[in-house]
PATORFI-986372 format. One record per residue: residue number from 1; x, z negated, y negated of N, C-alpha, C in turn. Coordinates in Angstrom, 2 decimals, padded with zeros to 5 digits, always signed. Layout:
% PATORFI-986372
R   num       n.u       n.w       n.v      ca.u      ca.w      ca.v       c.u       c.w       c.v
R   NUM         X         Z         Y         X         Z         Y         X         Z         Y
...
***
This chain:
% PATORFI-986372
R   num       n.u       n.w       n.v      ca.u      ca.w      ca.v       c.u       c.w       c.v
R     1   +003.44   +011.72   -011.04   +002.85   +010.83   -010.03   +001.45   +010.41   -010.48
R     2   +000.45   +010.46   -009.60   -000.90   +010.04   -009.97   -000.91   +008.59   -010.42
R     3   -001.78   +008.26   -011.40   -001.79   +006.88   -011.93   -002.00   +005.81   -010.88
R     4   -002.90   +006.06   -009.93   -003.16   +005.04   -008.91   -001.94   +004.81   -008.03
R     5   -001.24   +005.89   -007.69   -000.03   +005.74   -006.88   +001.08   +005.07   -007.68
R     6   +001.17   +005.41   -008.96   +002.18   +004.79   -009.82   +001.97   +003.27   -009.88
R     7   +000.73   +002.86   -010.04   +000.41   +001.43   -010.06   +000.83   +000.76   -008.76
R     8   +000.51   +001.39   -007.64   +000.85   +000.82   -006.34   +002.36   +000.72   -006.16
R     9   +003.08   +001.77   -006.55   +004.54   +001.77   -006.38   +005.19   +000.66   -007.21
R    10   +004.75   +000.49   -008.45   +005.35   -000.53   -009.30   +005.05   -001.94   -008.80
R    11   +003.82   -002.16   -008.35   +003.48   -003.49   -007.82   +004.27   -003.78   -006.54
R    12   +004.40   -002.79   -005.66   +005.18   -002.99   -004.45   +006.67   -003.20   -004.78
R    13   +007.15   -002.55   -005.82   +008.55   -002.75   -006.22   +008.78   -004.18   -006.70
R    14   +007.83   -004.71   -007.46   +007.94   -006.10   -007.91   +007.94   -007.04   -006.72
R    15   +007.06   -006.80   -005.75   +007.03   -007.64   -004.55   +008.33   -007.53   -003.77
R    16   +008.87   -006.31   -003.66   +010.12   -006.13   -002.93   +011.29   -006.80   -003.61
R    17   +011.38   -006.68   -004.94   +012.49   -007.31   -005.66   +012.39   -008.83   -005.60
R    18   +011.17   -009.36   -005.70   +010.99   -010.82   -005.59   +011.36   -011.30   -004.19
R    19   +010.99   -010.52   -003.18   +011.35   -010.89   -001.80   +012.87   -010.86   -001.61
R    20   +013.53   -009.89   -002.22   +014.98   -009.80   -002.11   +015.65   -011.00   -002.78
R    21   +015.15   -011.39   -003.94   +015.71   -012.56   -004.61   +015.48   -013.83   -003.79
R    22   +014.29   -013.94   -003.19   +014.01   -015.11   -002.37   +014.88   -015.14   -001.11
R    23   +015.11   -013.97   -000.51   +016.00   -013.89   +000.66   +017.42   -014.30   +000.28
R    24   +017.90   -013.80   -000.85   +019.26   -014.17   -001.29   +019.37   -015.67   -001.52
R    25   +018.32   -016.28   -002.03   +018.33   -017.72   -002.30   +018.55   -018.54   -001.04
R    26   +018.12   -018.01   +000.13   +018.24   -018.76   +001.39   +019.59   -018.57   +002.07
R    27   +020.43   -017.67   +001.56   +021.69   -017.34   +002.24   +022.87   -018.07   +001.59
R    28   +024.03   -017.99   +002.29   +025.26   -018.62   +001.81   +025.86   -017.78   +000.68
R    29   +026.09   -018.40   -000.45   +026.67   -017.72   -001.60   +028.17   -017.98   -001.73
R    30   +028.58   -019.21   -001.47   +029.97   -019.61   -001.74   +030.50   -020.41   -000.56
R    31   +031.73   -020.14   -000.18   +032.45   -020.98   +000.78   +033.57   -021.67   +000.01
R    32   +033.45   -022.99   -000.09   +034.38   -023.77   -000.91   +035.25   -024.66   -000.05
R    33   +036.54   -024.57   -000.25   +037.48   -025.47   +000.43   +037.69   -026.69   -000.47
R    34   +037.35   -027.86   +000.07   +037.34   -029.08   -000.74   +038.37   -030.05   -000.16
R    35   +039.17   -030.64   -001.05   +040.11   -031.68   -000.64   +039.41   -033.02   -000.54
R    36   +039.50   -033.67   +000.61   +038.84   -034.95   +000.83   +039.71   -036.11   +000.35
R    37   +039.11   -037.27   +000.07   +039.90   -038.42   -000.40   +040.98   -038.87   +000.58
R    38   +040.81   -038.61   +001.88   +041.82   -039.03   +002.85   +042.87   -037.95   +003.08
R    39   +043.01   -037.01   +002.13   +044.02   -035.96   +002.13   +043.72   -034.83   +003.09
R    40   +042.56   -034.84   +003.72   +042.16   -033.71   +004.56   +041.40   -032.68   +003.72
R    41   +040.98   -031.60   +004.37   +040.20   -030.57   +003.67   +038.97   -030.24   +004.50
R    42   +038.00   -029.70   +003.83   +036.75   -029.31   +004.48   +036.22   -028.07   +003.79
R    43   +035.71   -027.14   +004.58   +035.10   -025.93   +004.02   +033.59   -026.12   +003.99
R    44   +033.03   -026.04   +002.80   +031.59   -026.20   +002.61   +030.95   -024.84   +002.37
R    45   +029.82   -024.61   +003.00   +029.05   -023.39   +002.77   +027.92   -023.71   +001.79
R    46   +027.96   -023.09   +000.64   +027.01   -023.37   -000.43   +025.97   -022.24   -000.45
R    47   +024.73   -022.57   -000.18   +023.70   -021.53   -000.20   +023.09   -021.40   -001.60
R    48   +022.22   -020.43   -001.74   +021.60   -020.18   -003.03   +020.75   -021.32   -003.54
R    49   +020.21   -022.13   -002.63   +019.40   -023.27   -003.05   +020.23   -024.27   -003.84
R    50   +021.54   -024.33   -003.58   +022.42   -025.24   -004.31   +023.06   -024.52   -005.51
R    51   +023.51   -023.30   -005.29   +024.21   -022.57   -006.35   +023.28   -022.12   -007.47
R    52   +022.04   -021.77   -007.12   +021.07   -021.29   -008.12   +019.69   -021.82   -007.75
R    53   +019.43   -023.10   -007.96   +018.19   -023.71   -007.49   +016.94   -023.15   -008.15
R    54   +017.04   -022.58   -009.33   +015.85   -022.05   -010.02   +015.38   -020.74   -009.43
R    55   +016.17   -020.14   -008.55   +015.85   -018.80   -008.06   +014.54   -018.77   -007.28
R    56   +014.24   -019.81   -006.53   +013.03   -019.79   -005.74   +011.78   -019.77   -006.61
R    57   +011.77   -020.57   -007.67   +010.61   -020.58   -008.58   +010.44   -019.23   -009.27
R    58   +011.55   -018.61   -009.65   +011.48   -017.32   -010.31   +010.96   -016.24   -009.37
R    59   +011.42   -016.27   -008.11   +010.94   -015.28   -007.15   +009.46   -015.45   -006.85
R    60   +009.02   -016.68   -006.69   +007.60   -016.94   -006.42   +006.74   -016.55   -007.63
R    61   +007.27   -016.71   -008.81   +006.54   -016.26   -010.00   +006.36   -014.74   -009.99
R    62   +007.34   -014.04   -009.45   +007.21   -012.59   -009.31   +006.07   -012.21   -008.39
R    63   +005.89   -012.95   -007.30   +004.77   -012.68   -006.39   +003.43   -012.88   -007.11
R    64   +003.32   -013.98   -007.84   +002.09   -014.26   -008.57   +001.82   -013.19   -009.63
R    65   +002.87   -012.73   -010.29   +002.71   -011.72   -011.33   +002.24   -010.39   -010.72
R    66   +002.76   -010.04   -009.56   +002.32   -008.81   -008.89   +000.84   -008.90   -008.54
R    67   +000.39   -010.06   -008.09   -001.03   -010.23   -007.80   -001.89   -010.09   -009.04
R    68   -001.42   -010.64   -010.16   -002.18   -010.54   -011.41   -002.25   -009.10   -011.91
R    69   -001.22   -008.32   -011.66   -001.22   -006.93   -012.12   -002.29   -006.10   -011.44
R    70   -002.70   -006.47   -010.25   -003.69   -005.67   -009.53   -005.05   -005.67   -010.21
R    71   -005.33   -006.69   -011.03   -006.65   -006.79   -011.66   -006.56   -006.84   -013.19
R    72   -005.38   -006.72   -013.74   -005.20   -006.90   -015.18   -005.64   -005.66   -015.94
R    73   -006.14   -005.88   -017.16   -006.44   -004.79   -018.07   -005.18   -004.32   -018.77
R    74   -005.37   -003.37   -019.69   -004.21   -002.70   -020.30   -003.35   -003.68   -021.09
R    75   -003.97   -004.50   -021.94   -003.20   -005.41   -022.77   -002.48   -006.45   -021.92
R    76   -003.18   -006.99   -020.92   -002.57   -008.00   -020.04   -001.43   -007.38   -019.24
R    77   -001.56   -006.12   -018.89   -000.47   -005.46   -018.15   +000.81   -005.43   -018.98
R    78   +000.66   -005.19   -020.27   +001.84   -005.17   -021.15   +002.48   -006.56   -021.19
R    79   +001.64   -007.59   -021.30   +002.15   -008.96   -021.32   +002.86   -009.29   -020.00
R    80   +002.24   -008.91   -018.89   +002.83   -009.18   -017.58   +004.12   -008.40   -017.38
R    81   +004.18   -007.18   -017.91   +005.42   -006.41   -017.84   +006.55   -007.10   -018.58
R    82   +006.24   -007.64   -019.76   +007.25   -008.39   -020.50   +007.69   -009.64   -019.75
R    83   +006.74   -010.33   -019.11   +007.10   -011.51   -018.32   +007.97   -011.14   -017.13
R    84   +007.70   -009.99   -016.53   +008.53   -009.55   -015.39   +009.96   -009.26   -015.85
R    85   +010.09   -008.68   -017.03   +011.43   -008.47   -017.58   +012.14   -009.81   -017.81
R    86   +011.39   -010.78   -018.31   +011.97   -012.11   -018.53   +012.38   -012.76   -017.21
R    87   +011.56   -012.58   -016.17   +011.92   -013.11   -014.86   +013.20   -012.46   -014.35
R    88   +013.31   -011.15   -014.53   +014.52   -010.45   -014.10   +015.75   -010.96   -014.83
R    89   +015.61   -011.17   -016.14   +016.73   -011.71   -016.91   +017.11   -013.10   -016.43
R    90   +016.11   -013.92   -016.11   +016.39   -015.30   -015.67   +017.09   -015.30   -014.31
R    91   +016.65   -014.44   -013.39   +017.31   -014.34   -012.08   +018.75   -013.87   -012.26
R    92   +018.95   -012.89   -013.14   +020.30   -012.39   -013.39   +021.19   -013.51   -013.94
R    93   +020.66   -014.28   -014.87   +021.45   -015.35   -015.48   +021.82   -016.42   -014.44
R    94   +020.87   -016.78   -013.57   +021.14   -017.79   -012.55   +022.25   -017.33   -011.60
R    95   +022.19   -016.07   -011.17   +023.20   -015.55   -010.26   +024.55   -015.38   -010.98
R    96   +024.50   -014.94   -012.23   +025.75   -014.73   -012.98   +026.49   -016.04   -013.21
R    97   +025.77   -017.10   -013.53   +026.41   -018.39   -013.76   +027.07   -018.91   -012.48
R    98   +026.44   -018.68   -011.33   +027.05   -019.10   -010.07   +028.32   -018.31   -009.77
R    99   +028.33   -017.03   -010.12   +029.52   -016.21   -009.90   +030.63   -016.55   -010.89
R   100   +030.25   -016.88   -012.11   +031.25   -017.17   -013.14   +032.01   -018.46   -012.85
R   101   +031.32   -019.46   -012.31   +031.97   -020.75   -012.05   +031.54   -021.25   -010.66
R   102   +032.15   -020.72   -009.58   +031.74   -021.12   -008.24   +031.95   -022.61   -007.97
R   103   +032.99   -023.20   -008.57   +033.25   -024.62   -008.34   +032.10   -025.47   -008.89
R   104   +031.65   -025.15   -010.09   +030.54   -025.90   -010.68   +029.25   -025.65   -009.92
R   105   +029.05   -024.42   -009.43   +027.86   -024.11   -008.65   +027.84   -024.88   -007.33
R   106   +029.01   -025.29   -006.86   +029.12   -026.04   -005.61   +029.07   -027.55   -005.83
R   107   +028.88   -027.99   -007.07   +029.05   -029.41   -007.41   +028.15   -030.32   -006.59
R   108   +026.87   -029.95   -006.44   +025.94   -030.82   -005.72   +026.36   -031.00   -004.27
R   109   +026.82   -029.91   -003.62   +027.24   -030.00   -002.23   +028.55   -030.78   -002.10
R   110   +029.44   -030.62   -003.05   +030.71   -031.35   -003.01   +030.47   -032.84   -003.17
R   111   +029.60   -033.21   -004.07   +029.29   -034.63   -004.27   +028.65   -035.23   -003.02
R   112   +027.73   -034.46   -002.40   +027.07   -034.97   -001.19   +028.05   -035.14   -000.04
R   113   +029.05   -034.26   +000.05   +029.98   -034.30   +001.17   +031.13   -035.29   +000.96
R   114   +031.56   -035.47   -000.29   +032.76   -036.29   -000.54   +032.49   -037.52   -001.39
R   115   +031.39   -037.55   -002.08   +031.12   -038.66   -002.99   +031.79   -038.50   -004.34
R   116   +032.50   -037.41   -004.53   +033.17   -037.16   -005.80   +032.15   -036.64   -006.80
R   117   +032.14   -037.19   -007.99   +031.22   -036.78   -009.04   +031.99   -036.53   -010.32
R   118   +031.35   -035.86   -011.25   +032.00   -035.55   -012.51   +032.55   -034.14   -012.51
R   119   +032.38   -033.44   -013.62   +032.76   -032.04   -013.70   +034.25   -031.83   -013.41
R   120   +035.12   -032.56   -014.08   +036.56   -032.36   -013.90   +037.02   -032.79   -012.51
R   121   +036.47   -033.91   -012.00   +036.86   -034.39   -010.67   +036.48   -033.39   -009.59
R   122   +035.30   -032.80   -009.72   +034.87   -031.80   -008.74   +035.75   -030.56   -008.83
R   123   +036.05   -030.14   -010.05   +036.89   -028.95   -010.21   +038.27   -029.16   -009.58
R   124   +038.82   -030.35   -009.69   +040.12   -030.63   -009.10   +040.05   -030.73   -007.57
R   125   +038.91   -031.19   -007.06   +038.79   -031.34   -005.61   +038.53   -030.02   -004.89
R   126   +038.00   -029.03   -005.61   +037.74   -027.72   -005.00   +039.05   -026.92   -005.03
R   127   +039.63   -026.73   -003.86   +040.93   -026.06   -003.77   +040.82   -024.55   -003.80
R   128   +039.69   -024.03   -003.41   +039.52   -022.57   -003.40   +038.09   -022.22   -003.05
R   129   +037.64   -021.05   -003.50   +036.27   -020.59   -003.21   +036.29   -019.12   -002.81
R   130   +035.36   -018.79   -001.93   +035.14   -017.39   -001.54   +033.67   -017.08   -001.77
R   131   +033.41   -016.04   -002.55   +032.04   -015.66   -002.88   +031.57   -014.58   -001.91
R   132   +030.38   -014.74   -001.35   +029.81   -013.76   -000.43   +029.09   -012.67   -001.22
R   133   +028.43   -011.78   -000.52   +027.73   -010.67   -001.18   +026.35   -011.07   -001.70
R   134   +025.82   -012.21   -001.28   +024.44   -012.55   -001.63   +024.21   -012.80   -003.10
R   135   +025.13   -013.37   -003.87   +024.89   -013.43   -005.31   +024.75   -012.06   -005.95
R   136   +025.47   -011.08   -005.43   +025.35   -009.72   -005.96   +024.01   -009.10   -005.57
R   137   +023.50   -009.48   -004.41   +022.15   -009.04   -004.02   +021.12   -009.60   -005.00
R   138   +021.29   -010.85   -005.37   +020.38   -011.45   -006.35   +020.49   -010.74   -007.70
R   139   +021.71   -010.36   -008.09   +021.87   -009.60   -009.33   +021.14   -008.25   -009.26
R   140   +021.25   -007.59   -008.12   +020.55   -006.31   -007.95   +019.04   -006.50   -008.02
R   141   +018.54   -007.57   -007.39   +017.10   -007.86   -007.46   +016.67   -008.11   -008.90
R   142   +017.52   -008.79   -009.66   +017.20   -009.08   -011.06   +017.10   -007.80   -011.88
R   143   +018.02   -006.87   -011.66   +018.00   -005.61   -012.38   +016.73   -004.82   -012.04
R   144   +016.37   -004.81   -010.76   +015.15   -004.11   -010.34   +013.92   -004.74   -010.99
R   145   +013.87   -006.07   -011.02   +012.73   -006.76   -011.62   +012.60   -006.41   -013.10
R   146   +013.71   -006.45   -013.82   +013.67   -006.15   -015.26   +013.28   -004.69   -015.50
R   147   +013.84   -003.77   -014.71   +013.52   -002.35   -014.88   +012.06   -002.08   -014.55
R   148   +011.54   -002.74   -013.54   +010.13   -002.54   -013.17   +009.21   -003.10   -014.24
R   149   +009.58   -004.24   -014.81   +008.78   -004.78   -015.91   +008.72   -003.82   -017.08
R   150   +009.84   -003.19   -017.41   +009.86   -002.20   -018.49   +008.99   -000.99   -018.14
R   151   +009.05   -000.56   -016.88   +008.23   +000.56   -016.43   +006.74   +000.23   -016.53
R   152   +006.38   -001.00   -016.23   +004.98   -001.41   -016.36   +004.53   -001.30   -017.81
R   153   +005.37   -001.74   -018.74   +005.01   -001.66   -020.16   +004.85   -000.20   -020.61
R   154   +005.77   +000.66   -020.19   +005.76   +002.04   -020.64   +004.63   +002.86   -020.03
R   155   +004.17   +002.48   -018.84   +003.16   +003.29   -018.14   +001.80   +002.60   -018.06
R   156   +001.64   +001.45   -018.68   +000.40   +000.69   -018.51   -000.82   +001.47   -018.97
R   157   -000.66   +002.35   -019.98   -001.80   +003.12   -020.48   -002.31   +004.12   -019.44
R   158   -001.47   +004.51   -018.50   -001.87   +005.50   -017.49   -002.52   +004.86   -016.26
R   159   -002.41   +003.56   -016.13   -002.95   +002.92   -014.93   -004.47   +002.98   -014.93
R   160   -005.07   +003.12   -013.74   -006.53   +003.03   -013.67   -006.96   +001.59   -013.92
R   161   -008.13   +001.44   -014.53   -008.65   +000.11   -014.81   -009.13   -000.56   -013.55
R   162   -009.40   -001.88   -013.60   -009.93   -002.59   -012.44   -011.30   -002.06   -012.05
R   163   -011.53   -001.87   -010.76   -012.80   -001.33   -010.28   -013.83   -002.43   -010.16
R   164   -015.12   -002.03   -010.28   -016.22   -002.97   -010.14   -017.08   -002.49   -008.99
R   165   -017.17   -003.30   -007.98   -017.91   -002.90   -006.79   -019.41   -002.87   -007.04
R   166   -019.87   -003.78   -007.88   -021.30   -003.87   -008.16   -021.54   -003.65   -009.64
R   167   -022.70   -003.04   -009.96   -023.10   -002.84   -011.33   -024.35   -003.65   -011.60
R   168   -024.42   -004.20   -012.81   -025.61   -004.96   -013.18   -026.80   -004.01   -013.34
R   169   -027.97   -004.43   -012.89   -029.19   -003.64   -012.98   -030.15   -004.36   -013.90
R   170   -030.67   -003.66   -014.92   -031.60   -004.25   -015.87   -033.01   -003.86   -015.49
R   171   -033.90   -004.85   -015.37   -035.28   -004.62   -014.99   -036.16   -004.64   -016.23
R   172   -037.16   -003.79   -016.24   -038.15   -003.76   -017.31   -039.56   -003.77   -016.70
R   173   -040.46   -004.45   -017.38   -041.86   -004.46   -016.96   -042.56   -003.26   -017.56
R   174   -043.26   -002.50   -016.71   -043.93   -001.28   -017.14   -045.43   -001.50   -017.03
R   175   -046.14   -001.34   -018.13   -047.60   -001.48   -018.13   -048.23   -000.24   -017.53
R   176   -049.22   -000.44   -016.66   -049.90   +000.67   -016.00   -051.38   +000.61   -016.36
R   177   -051.96   +001.70   -016.89   -053.38   +001.67   -017.27   -054.32   +001.63   -016.08
R   178   -053.89   +002.05   -014.92   -054.78   +002.15   -013.76   -054.55   +001.07   -012.74
R   179   -053.72   +000.13   -013.00   -053.44   -000.87   -011.99   -052.65   -002.01   -012.55
R   180   -052.13   -002.92   -011.67   -051.35   -004.06   -012.13   -050.02   -003.62   -012.71
R   181   -049.44   -004.53   -013.50   -048.12   -004.23   -014.07   -047.12   -003.99   -012.96
R   182   -046.13   -003.18   -013.25   -045.05   -002.91   -012.29   -043.73   -003.28   -012.92
R   183   -042.72   -003.46   -012.10   -041.38   -003.80   -012.58   -040.39   -002.91   -011.86
R   184   -039.40   -002.42   -012.59   -038.44   -001.49   -011.99   -037.14   -001.55   -012.76
R   185   -036.01   -001.33   -012.06   -034.74   -001.17   -012.78   -034.76   +000.12   -013.58
R   186   -034.05   +000.10   -014.72   -034.02   +001.27   -015.58   -033.47   +002.45   -014.80
R   187   -034.18   +003.59   -014.85   -033.74   +004.78   -014.14   -034.18   +004.84   -012.70
R   188   -035.00   +003.88   -012.23   -035.48   +003.86   -010.86   -037.00   +003.88   -010.84
R   189   -037.55   +004.15   -009.68   -039.01   +004.17   -009.53   -039.56   +002.76   -009.65
R   190   -040.73   +002.60   -010.28   -041.30   +001.26   -010.46   -041.75   +000.67   -009.14
R   191   -041.74   -000.66   -009.09   -042.20   -001.40   -007.92   -043.35   -002.28   -008.36
R   192   -044.42   -002.29   -007.61   -045.61   -003.04   -008.00   -045.36   -004.53   -007.86
R   193   -045.79   -005.27   -008.89   -045.65   -006.71   -008.88   -046.71   -007.34   -008.00
R   194   -046.35   -008.40   -007.33   -047.33   -009.13   -006.53   -048.26   -009.89   -007.47
R   195   -049.53   -010.06   -007.13   -050.46   -010.82   -007.98   -050.02   -012.27   -008.07
R   196   -050.48   -012.93   -009.14   -050.13   -014.32   -009.36   -050.66   -015.19   -008.23
R   197   -049.89   -016.19   -007.86   -050.35   -017.13   -006.84   -049.95   -018.53   -007.28
R   198   -050.31   -019.50   -006.49   -050.05   -020.89   -006.87   -048.56   -021.20   -006.94
R   199   -047.77   -020.57   -006.05   -046.32   -020.80   -006.08   -045.73   -020.32   -007.40
R   200   -046.19   -019.13   -007.85   -045.72   -018.61   -009.12   -046.13   -019.49   -010.28
R   201   -047.36   -020.06   -010.19   -047.81   -020.96   -011.26   -046.94   -022.20   -011.33
R   202   -046.59   -022.75   -010.18   -045.73   -023.93   -010.17   -044.35   -023.60   -010.74
R   203   -043.86   -022.38   -010.44   -042.58   -021.98   -011.00   -042.65   -021.89   -012.52
R   204   -043.77   -021.37   -013.02   -043.93   -021.29   -014.48   -043.96   -022.68   -015.09
R   205   -044.69   -023.60   -014.45   -044.76   -024.97   -014.97   -043.39   -025.64   -014.98
R   206   -042.60   -025.38   -013.93   -041.27   -026.01   -013.86   -040.36   -025.48   -014.97
R   207   -040.64   -024.27   -015.46   -039.86   -023.74   -016.57   -040.45   -024.11   -017.94
R   208   -041.54   -024.87   -017.94   -042.15   -025.28   -019.19   -043.11   -024.25   -019.76
R   209   -043.56   -023.28   -018.93   -044.47   -022.24   -019.38   -045.89   -022.55   -018.92
R   210   -046.87   -022.04   -019.66   -048.28   -022.23   -019.35   -048.76   -021.03   -018.55
R   211   -049.06   -021.18   -017.24   -049.49   -020.04   -016.45   -050.85   -019.48   -016.86
R   212   -051.65   -020.25   -017.60   -052.97   -019.78   -018.01   -052.91   -018.98   -019.30
R   213   -051.72   -018.88   -019.90   -051.60   -018.17   -021.18   -051.34   -016.69   -020.99
R   214   -051.38   -016.21   -019.77   -051.15   -014.78   -019.53   -052.35   -013.93   -019.97
***
C-alpha cells in the first residue's frame, strides 16, 4: 500500500473505532430487574453513560489523536501510536468491568431509582440482569483502537512527512556597477530597489538607524 494511502487508512480507522465506542456509550448496555422497597419490581435500562462513564472521554481523545496524527512527525507518530494503544486498552477495561459485574455497573441508576445505596445493598436489590450486545461492540472498538495504534508505531517510518504549502524565500542585496543596488530572492532575477525617500528615512529613524550613514 502506498505510504500516503496507508496514513489515510490508519487515521480513518482510528476515527471509525472512536466513533463506534462513542456510539456504544449512548446505547443500552444492561437491563436490570430491581426489587423496590415496597416489594414491587422495576426493570431499569442502563446505558453506557452509567455502566462505563469514562468511555466518552476516551472516545473523544481518539478523535483528537487522529487529528494530531495528520501533522505529526515521525517521533510524535510513535508516541501517538502508543497513546492510541493505551486508549484501546482503557476502553476495553471499561467495557470488561461492566460485563464482569453488571449489578455494580448499574449501581448509579439503581440508587437514583430506589434510593438504595451501598455495594451489598445494591447487589441484593438487583434480582437479575440482561446484557445487550453494545458492551461487546465497545470491546470490538477497543481491540481495533489498540491494533491501529500498534500499526501506527510499526509503519510510522513509511508515512509521508507533513507538507509545507509555502517556502521561505531569502533575499540578498546585489551591488550593480552600472546602476542602483538591486534586491532579489536567491535563485531569482534581481529587482531594482526604489531610491531613498523621506518615508524610508523615517522608517530608518524609527528603527534607531541613521539614514545619512549610507
